[in-house]
C-alpha positions as CSV (number, residue, x, y, z in Angstrom):
1,X,0.0,0.0,0.0
2,X,1.2,3.5,-0.8
3,X,3.1,5.1,2.2
4,X,1.6,8.4,1.3
5,X,-1.9,7.1,1.9
6,X,-0.9,5.6,5.2
7,X,0.7,8.9,6.1
8,X,-2.5,10.8,5.3
9,X,-4.5,8.5,7.6
10,X,-2.0,8.9,10.4
11,X,-2.1,12.7,10.0
12,X,-6.0,12.7,10.1
13,X,-5.9,10.5,13.3
14,X,-3.5,12.9,14.9
15,X,-5.7,15.9,14.1
16,X,-8.6,14.1,15.8
17,X,-6.5,13.7,19.0
18,X,-5.6,17.4,18.9
19,X,-9.3,18.3,18.7
20,X,-10.1,16.1,21.7
21,X,-7.1,17.5,23.6
22,X,-8.1,21.1,22.8
23,X,-11.7,20.5,24.0
24,X,-10.7,18.7,27.2
25,X,-7.8,20.9,28.3
26,X,-9.7,24.2,28.4
27,X,-9.3,26.0,31.7
28,X,-6.7,23.5,32.8
29,X,-4.3,24.1,35.7
30,X,-1.6,22.1,37.5
31,X,-4.3,20.2,39.4
32,X,-5.8,19.2,36.1
33,X,-2.5,18.1,34.8
34,X,-1.4,16.1,37.8
35,X,-4.7,14.5,39.1
36,X,-7.5,15.5,36.7
37,X,-9.1,17.6,39.4
38,X,-10.1,14.2,41.0
39,X,-13.2,14.2,38.8
40,X,-12.5,11.5,36.2
41,X,-15.3,9.0,35.2
42,X,-14.3,5.5,36.4
43,X,-15.7,3.8,33.3
44,X,-13.6,6.0,31.0
45,X,-10.5,5.4,33.1
46,X,-11.1,1.6,33.1
47,X,-11.6,1.4,29.4
48,X,-8.7,3.8,28.6
49,X,-6.3,1.9,30.9
50,X,-6.6,-1.1,28.6
51,X,-4.7,0.8,26.0
52,X,-2.2,2.0,28.7
53,X,-1.7,-1.5,30.1
54,X,-1.3,-3.2,26.7
55,X,0.8,-0.7,24.6
56,X,2.2,-1.3,21.1
57,X,4.5,-4.0,22.5
58,X,1.5,-6.2,23.5
59,X,-0.1,-5.4,20.1
60,X,2.9,-6.8,18.2
61,X,5.0,-8.9,20.6
62,X,2.4,-11.0,22.3
63,X,1.0,-12.4,18.9
64,X,4.6,-12.8,17.7
65,X,5.7,-14.8,20.7
66,X,3.0,-17.5,20.2
67,X,5.3,-19.3,17.7
68,X,7.9,-19.8,20.4
69,X,5.9,-20.0,23.7
70,X,2.4,-20.9,22.5
71,X,-0.3,-19.4,24.8
72,X,2.0,-19.4,27.8
73,X,1.5,-15.7,28.3
74,X,-2.0,-16.4,29.5
75,X,-0.5,-17.9,32.6
76,X,0.9,-14.5,33.4
77,X,-2.4,-12.9,32.6
78,X,-4.1,-15.1,35.2
79,X,-1.6,-13.7,37.7
80,X,-2.5,-10.2,36.5
81,X,-6.0,-10.8,37.6
82,X,-4.9,-11.7,41.1
83,X,-2.6,-8.6,41.2
84,X,-5.4,-6.3,40.1
85,X,-7.6,-7.5,42.9
86,X,-4.8,-6.9,45.5
87,X,-4.3,-3.4,44.1
88,X,-8.0,-2.6,44.3
89,X,-8.5,-3.7,47.9
90,X,-5.1,-3.2,49.5
91,X,-3.3,-0.3,47.8
92,X,-6.1,1.9,46.6
93,X,-7.7,2.3,50.1
94,X,-4.3,3.4,51.4
95,X,-3.8,6.0,48.6
96,X,-7.3,7.4,49.0
97,X,-7.1,7.5,52.8
98,X,-3.9,9.6,52.6
99,X,-5.4,11.7,49.7
100,X,-2.2,11.3,47.7
101,X,-1.3,13.0,44.4
102,X,2.0,11.1,44.1
103,X,1.8,7.6,45.6
104,X,5.5,7.8,46.7
105,X,4.5,10.5,49.2
106,X,3.4,7.5,51.3
107,X,7.0,6.5,51.7
108,X,8.0,9.9,53.1
109,X,5.5,9.7,56.0
110,X,6.1,6.0,56.7
111,X,9.9,5.6,56.2
112,X,11.5,9.0,55.6
113,X,12.6,11.4,53.0
114,X,15.5,9.3,51.6
115,X,13.1,6.4,51.2
116,X,10.6,8.7,49.4
117,X,13.2,10.1,47.0
118,X,14.6,6.6,46.4
119,X,11.1,5.2,45.5
120,X,10.3,8.0,43.2
121,X,13.8,7.7,41.5
122,X,13.3,4.0,40.8
123,X,9.9,4.8,39.3
124,X,11.5,7.5,37.1
125,X,14.2,5.1,35.9
126,X,11.8,2.1,35.4
127,X,9.1,4.0,33.6
128,X,11.6,5.8,31.3
129,X,13.2,2.6,30.2
130,X,9.9,0.7,29.8
131,X,8.1,3.4,28.0
132,X,10.9,4.2,25.6
133,X,11.2,0.5,24.8
134,X,7.5,0.4,23.9
135,X,7.9,3.7,21.9
136,X,10.9,2.3,20.0
137,X,9.0,-0.7,18.7
138,X,6.2,1.2,17.2
139,X,8.4,4.0,15.8
140,X,10.4,1.4,14.1
141,X,7.3,-0.1,12.4
142,X,6.1,3.3,11.3
143,X,9.6,4.1,10.0
144,X,9.8,0.9,8.0
145,X,6.2,1.1,6.7
146,X,5.9,4.8,5.9
147,X,8.6,7.3,6.5
148,X,11.7,5.4,5.2
149,X,10.1,5.7,1.7
150,X,10.3,9.5,2.0
151,X,13.9,9.4,3.1
152,X,13.1,10.5,6.7
153,X,15.8,9.3,9.2
154,X,14.8,7.3,12.2
155,X,15.6,10.0,14.7
156,X,13.4,12.5,12.8
157,X,10.5,10.0,12.9
158,X,11.0,9.7,16.7
159,X,11.0,13.5,17.1
160,X,7.8,13.8,15.0
161,X,6.0,11.3,17.2
162,X,7.2,12.9,20.4
163,X,6.1,16.4,19.2
164,X,2.7,14.9,18.4
165,X,2.4,13.5,21.9
166,X,3.5,16.8,23.5
167,X,1.0,18.8,21.6
168,X,-2.0,17.1,23.1
169,X,-0.6,16.5,26.6
170,X,1.2,19.8,27.2
171,X,-1.7,21.6,28.8
172,X,-4.3,19.1,29.9
173,X,-2.2,16.2,31.3
174,X,-4.3,13.6,33.0
175,X,-7.5,15.4,32.4
176,X,-6.9,15.1,28.6
177,X,-5.3,11.6,28.7
178,X,-8.4,10.0,30.3
179,X,-10.4,11.0,27.1
180,X,-7.7,10.4,24.5
181,X,-6.9,7.0,26.0
182,X,-10.5,6.0,25.7
183,X,-10.5,7.0,22.0
184,X,-7.3,5.2,21.3
185,X,-8.3,2.0,23.1
186,X,-11.4,1.9,20.9
187,X,-9.3,2.1,17.7
188,X,-6.8,-0.5,19.0
189,X,-9.4,-3.1,19.9
190,X,-11.2,-2.4,16.6
191,X,-8.0,-3.2,14.7
192,X,-7.5,-6.4,16.7
193,X,-11.0,-7.7,16.0
194,X,-10.8,-6.7,12.3
195,X,-7.5,-8.6,11.8
196,X,-8.8,-11.7,13.6
197,X,-12.0,-11.6,11.4
198,X,-10.1,-11.1,8.2
199,X,-7.8,-14.1,8.7
200,X,-10.7,-16.4,9.8
201,X,-12.6,-15.4,6.7
202,X,-9.7,-15.8,4.4
203,X,-8.8,-19.2,5.7
204,X,-12.5,-20.3,5.9
205,X,-12.1,-21.1,9.6
206,X,-14.3,-20.7,12.6
207,X,-12.9,-20.2,16.1
208,X,-13.2,-24.0,16.9
209,X,-11.5,-25.0,13.6
210,X,-8.7,-22.5,14.2
211,X,-8.0,-23.7,17.7
212,X,-8.0,-27.3,16.5
213,X,-5.2,-26.5,13.9
214,X,-3.3,-24.5,16.5
215,X,-3.4,-27.4,19.0
216,X,-2.2,-29.8,16.3
217,X,0.9,-27.5,15.8
218,X,1.4,-27.0,19.5
219,X,0.5,-23.3,19.3
220,X,-2.5,-23.4,21.7
221,X,-0.8,-24.8,24.8
222,X,-1.5,-22.7,27.9
223,X,-0.2,-24.5,30.9
224,X,3.5,-25.7,31.2
225,X,4.1,-28.2,34.0
226,X,7.8,-28.7,34.2
227,X,9.1,-26.9,37.4
228,X,12.6,-26.3,35.9
229,X,11.2,-24.3,33.0
230,X,10.9,-20.5,33.0
231,X,7.3,-21.1,31.7
232,X,6.2,-23.3,34.6
233,X,2.7,-22.2,35.4
234,X,3.1,-21.5,39.1
235,X,6.1,-19.3,38.4
236,X,4.2,-17.4,35.7
237,X,1.0,-16.9,37.7
238,X,3.0,-15.7,40.8
239,X,5.2,-13.5,38.6
240,X,2.1,-12.0,36.8
241,X,0.5,-11.1,40.2
242,X,3.6,-9.3,41.4
243,X,4.1,-7.6,38.0
244,X,0.7,-6.1,38.3
245,X,1.1,-5.1,42.0
246,X,4.3,-3.3,41.2
247,X,3.8,-2.1,37.6
248,X,0.2,-0.9,38.3
249,X,-0.2,-0.5,42.0
250,X,3.2,1.0,42.7
251,X,3.5,2.9,39.4
252,X,2.6,6.6,39.4
253,X,1.5,6.5,35.8
254,X,-1.2,3.9,36.4
255,X,-2.2,5.1,39.8
256,X,-2.3,8.7,38.7
257,X,-5.4,7.9,36.6
258,X,-7.0,5.7,39.2
259,X,-6.8,8.2,42.0
260,X,-8.2,10.9,39.7
261,X,-11.5,9.0,40.0
262,X,-14.0,10.7,42.3
263,X,-14.3,8.0,45.0
264,X,-12.5,4.9,46.3
265,X,-15.5,2.7,45.4
266,X,-15.5,3.9,41.8
267,X,-11.8,3.4,41.6
268,X,-12.1,-0.1,42.8
269,X,-14.9,-0.8,40.3
270,X,-12.5,0.5,37.6
271,X,-9.7,-1.8,38.7
272,X,-11.9,-5.0,38.9
273,X,-13.5,-4.2,35.5
274,X,-10.1,-3.7,34.0
275,X,-8.9,-7.0,35.3
276,X,-11.7,-8.9,33.7
277,X,-11.5,-7.1,30.3
278,X,-7.7,-7.6,30.2
279,X,-8.0,-11.4,30.5
280,X,-10.4,-11.4,27.5
281,X,-8.3,-9.0,25.4
282,X,-5.0,-10.9,26.1
283,X,-6.6,-14.2,25.1
284,X,-7.8,-12.5,21.9
285,X,-4.2,-11.3,21.2
286,X,-2.9,-14.8,21.7
287,X,-5.6,-16.2,19.4
288,X,-4.6,-13.7,16.8
289,X,-0.9,-14.8,17.2
290,X,-1.9,-18.4,16.5
291,X,-3.9,-17.3,13.4
292,X,-0.9,-15.3,12.1
293,X,1.3,-18.3,12.2
294,X,-1.4,-20.5,10.5
295,X,-1.9,-17.7,7.9
296,X,1.8,-17.3,7.3
297,X,2.3,-21.0,6.7
298,X,-0.6,-21.0,4.2
299,X,1.4,-18.3,2.3
300,X,4.6,-20.5,2.3
301,X,6.4,-19.5,5.5
302,X,9.1,-22.0,6.6
303,X,11.9,-22.3,9.1
304,X,15.3,-21.8,7.6
305,X,18.5,-21.9,9.7
306,X,16.5,-21.3,12.9
307,X,14.7,-18.3,11.4
308,X,11.0,-18.1,10.3
309,X,11.1,-16.9,6.7
310,X,8.4,-15.8,4.2
311,X,9.2,-14.7,0.7
312,X,12.8,-14.0,1.7
313,X,11.9,-11.9,4.7
314,X,12.6,-12.9,8.3
315,X,9.2,-12.7,10.2
316,X,10.2,-14.0,13.6
317,X,8.5,-12.6,16.7
318,X,7.8,-8.8,16.6
319,X,8.2,-8.7,12.8
320,X,5.4,-11.2,12.0
321,X,2.2,-9.2,12.5
322,X,3.4,-5.9,10.8
323,X,4.8,-7.8,7.8
324,X,1.6,-9.7,7.2
325,X,-0.7,-6.8,7.9
326,X,1.1,-4.4,5.5
327,X,2.0,-6.9,2.8
328,X,-0.5,-9.7,2.7
329,X,-3.8,-8.1,3.7
330,X,-6.1,-5.7,1.9
331,X,-5.3,-2.0,1.9
332,X,-8.2,-1.2,4.3
333,X,-6.9,-3.8,6.8
334,X,-3.4,-2.3,6.5
335,X,-4.8,1.2,7.3
336,X,-6.7,-0.2,10.3
337,X,-3.5,-2.0,11.5
338,X,-1.5,1.2,11.4
339,X,-4.1,3.3,13.2
340,X,-4.6,0.5,15.8
341,X,-0.8,0.3,16.2
342,X,-0.5,4.1,16.8
343,X,-3.5,3.8,19.2
344,X,-1.6,1.2,21.1
345,X,1.5,3.4,21.2
346,X,0.1,6.7,22.3
347,X,-1.7,5.6,25.6
348,X,1.6,4.2,27.0
349,X,3.8,7.0,25.8
350,X,1.6,10.0,26.6
351,X,0.7,8.6,30.1
352,X,4.4,7.9,30.8
353,X,5.6,11.4,29.8
354,X,2.8,12.9,31.9
355,X,3.4,10.7,34.9
356,X,7.2,11.2,34.8
357,X,6.6,15.0,34.7
358,X,4.3,14.8,37.6
359,X,6.5,12.6,39.7
360,X,9.6,14.8,39.1
361,X,7.7,18.0,39.9
362,X,6.0,16.6,43.0
363,X,8.5,14.1,44.4
364,X,11.9,15.6,43.4
365,X,11.2,19.3,43.2
366,X,8.6,19.3,46.0
367,X,6.2,21.5,44.0
368,X,3.1,20.8,46.2
369,X,5.0,21.4,49.5
370,X,6.3,24.8,48.5
371,X,3.4,27.1,49.2
372,X,5.4,30.3,48.5
373,X,5.9,29.2,44.9
374,X,3.5,31.2,42.6
375,X,1.1,29.1,40.5
376,X,2.3,30.6,37.3
377,X,5.9,29.8,38.1
378,X,4.9,26.2,38.9
379,X,3.2,25.9,35.6
380,X,6.3,27.2,33.7
381,X,8.5,24.7,35.6
382,X,6.1,21.8,34.9
383,X,6.1,22.6,31.2
384,X,9.9,22.8,31.1
385,X,10.2,19.4,32.8
386,X,7.6,18.0,30.3
387,X,9.9,19.1,27.5
388,X,13.0,17.7,29.2
389,X,11.3,14.3,29.7
390,X,10.5,14.3,25.9
391,X,14.2,14.8,25.1
392,X,15.1,12.0,27.5
393,X,12.6,9.7,25.6
394,X,14.3,10.7,22.3
395,X,17.7,9.6,23.7
396,X,16.6,6.2,25.0
397,X,14.6,5.4,21.8
398,X,17.8,6.0,19.9
399,X,19.7,3.7,22.3
400,X,17.2,0.9,21.7
401,X,17.5,1.6,18.0
402,X,21.3,1.0,18.1
403,X,20.9,-2.1,20.2
404,X,18.1,-3.5,18.1
405,X,16.7,-6.2,20.4
406,X,14.5,-8.8,18.6
407,X,11.8,-9.0,21.2
408,X,10.9,-5.9,23.2
409,X,8.4,-7.5,25.6
410,X,11.3,-9.6,27.1
411,X,13.3,-6.4,27.5
412,X,10.4,-4.6,29.3
413,X,9.7,-7.4,31.7
414,X,13.4,-7.8,32.5
415,X,13.7,-4.0,33.2
416,X,10.7,-4.3,35.5
417,X,12.3,-7.1,37.5
418,X,15.3,-5.0,38.3
419,X,13.7,-1.6,38.8
420,X,10.3,-2.4,40.4
421,X,11.8,-4.9,42.9
422,X,13.0,-2.1,45.3
423,X,9.6,-0.5,45.1
424,X,8.0,-3.8,46.1
425,X,10.3,-4.1,49.0
426,X,9.8,-0.5,50.2
427,X,6.0,-0.6,50.0
428,X,5.9,-4.1,51.5
429,X,8.1,-3.1,54.4
430,X,6.1,0.0,55.1
431,X,2.7,-1.7,55.0
432,X,3.5,-5.0,56.8
433,X,5.8,-3.9,59.6
434,X,5.8,-1.2,62.2
435,X,9.6,-0.9,62.3
436,X,11.5,2.3,61.6
437,X,14.5,2.3,59.2
438,X,17.8,4.2,59.2
439,X,16.5,6.3,56.4
440,X,19.9,7.4,55.0
441,X,20.9,3.8,54.3
442,X,17.8,3.0,52.3
443,X,19.2,4.1,48.9
444,X,22.2,1.7,49.4
445,X,19.8,-1.2,50.2
446,X,17.7,-0.4,47.1
447,X,20.7,-0.3,44.8
448,X,22.3,-3.5,46.3
449,X,19.3,-5.7,45.8
450,X,19.1,-5.3,42.0
451,X,22.9,-5.8,41.7
452,X,22.6,-9.1,43.6
453,X,19.7,-10.1,41.3
454,X,21.9,-9.3,38.3
455,X,24.6,-11.6,39.6
456,X,22.1,-14.3,40.5
457,X,20.6,-14.1,37.0
458,X,24.0,-14.1,35.3
459,X,25.3,-17.2,37.1
460,X,22.0,-19.1,37.6
461,X,23.2,-22.0,35.4
462,X,26.2,-22.5,37.7
463,X,24.1,-22.2,40.8
464,X,21.0,-24.1,39.9
465,X,21.8,-26.3,36.9
466,X,18.7,-26.9,34.8
467,X,16.4,-24.9,37.1
468,X,15.6,-21.5,35.4
469,X,14.8,-18.2,37.1
470,X,12.4,-16.2,35.0
471,X,10.0,-13.4,35.8
472,X,10.1,-14.4,39.5
473,X,13.3,-12.4,39.7
474,X,11.1,-9.4,40.5
475,X,9.9,-11.2,43.7
476,X,13.5,-12.1,44.6
477,X,14.5,-8.5,44.2
478,X,11.6,-7.4,46.4
479,X,12.5,-9.9,49.1
480,X,16.2,-8.9,49.1
481,X,15.1,-5.2,49.5
482,X,12.8,-6.2,52.3
483,X,15.5,-8.2,54.0
484,X,17.9,-5.3,53.7
485,X,15.4,-2.9,55.2
486,X,14.9,-5.3,58.1
487,X,18.7,-5.2,58.8
488,X,18.8,-1.4,58.9
489,X,15.6,-1.1,61.0
490,X,14.6,-1.1,64.6
491,X,11.4,-1.4,66.6
492,X,9.3,1.7,66.6
493,X,8.9,3.7,69.7
């Protein structure tokens, strides 16, 4: 399909986002940007958070991973459900009771200022790396599909995308994102359903027939029962639960939208609704992944020297869905795929930039605590931070471009294991003990735990033989942090 036509559709989609942003950001202030004036509709937040939780990586990597791991990712999704319930009924009541704008403010009151700054800093690092990894994947697809034909360099494509995101988040922040995420989630899910429907129709299959063929090829397997494997179902479910507790419940971006809802009860309804929808949507993505492999084989795809090849093109993992959608499906499906892909990109990128701006202004600069700081000056500072965050995103996207990792979902989950583990330990220690810590030593503990996890991960073959540590590294990281905090703590007076 003509890159110019795809570009025109992308431009039209962006203009629609700008129109929504202009309408929703009128009369906005810092409170609107940070917390949406605590007046967000829980149903809009729940639906929009699907797009934020999934991102472009899920849209491309989850279907692409079916060829290697079958439906194993659904084991993690079952853990997600458990995690969402814990967030809804353990963490959200705490955040609402303390009336928090930044969730890391809890650490300040419970453990101390150094603990507070450490928790916020780990969020800033983790969300920056995770969000830029997601952004890189989608920018690369847009580059290959559209802008490379116009001779536009990769870095220019990245700058264009970031400017587009800045334009509609610069004023409204969370107040705007609640509405734009809802719009984008609608487009993303529409693209998912259309692609599934097209392949089923083209191959003359119904859902039952498709699953039968997938099972014959070993693509439909969900539960893996070998304890030594990284895909062992108990490991995956447990890891999924803690991934959600940390990457949702202890993540300012995700919680910023939840605590913008009017009441705790509505926020809990949002979280439970999200957990149920997510299970259905992830299952549909996995089903699409199986269909993509069946469809590619019908077109002549074969394994050559360990690579999955179609018409001379390598279509392993992340490359499979984009290649088929843009080269072996009708033009209208190609357009829907590109719009759906962008819709999967923006909710994760715009929310991350907004949340990182909020966390830096509130947690690092102490904007809310400084009452003598004029509102106009706060707004100028917040806008400058917003721009700096965008430049940081540009830098890390270029780093991922130079590294060129074949599967970004693995990168994101690995980053989460190292950077969210200390947050898990900090919040767990604060909530489940009454001990006080030597606050100045907390940063050292939170740095030491990931370093030990890195050594454990690097030498696990020597230490454990065939037993493989996978995503549960996040839990180990949290436990090491918790243990370190115990060592530097004492009984409360």
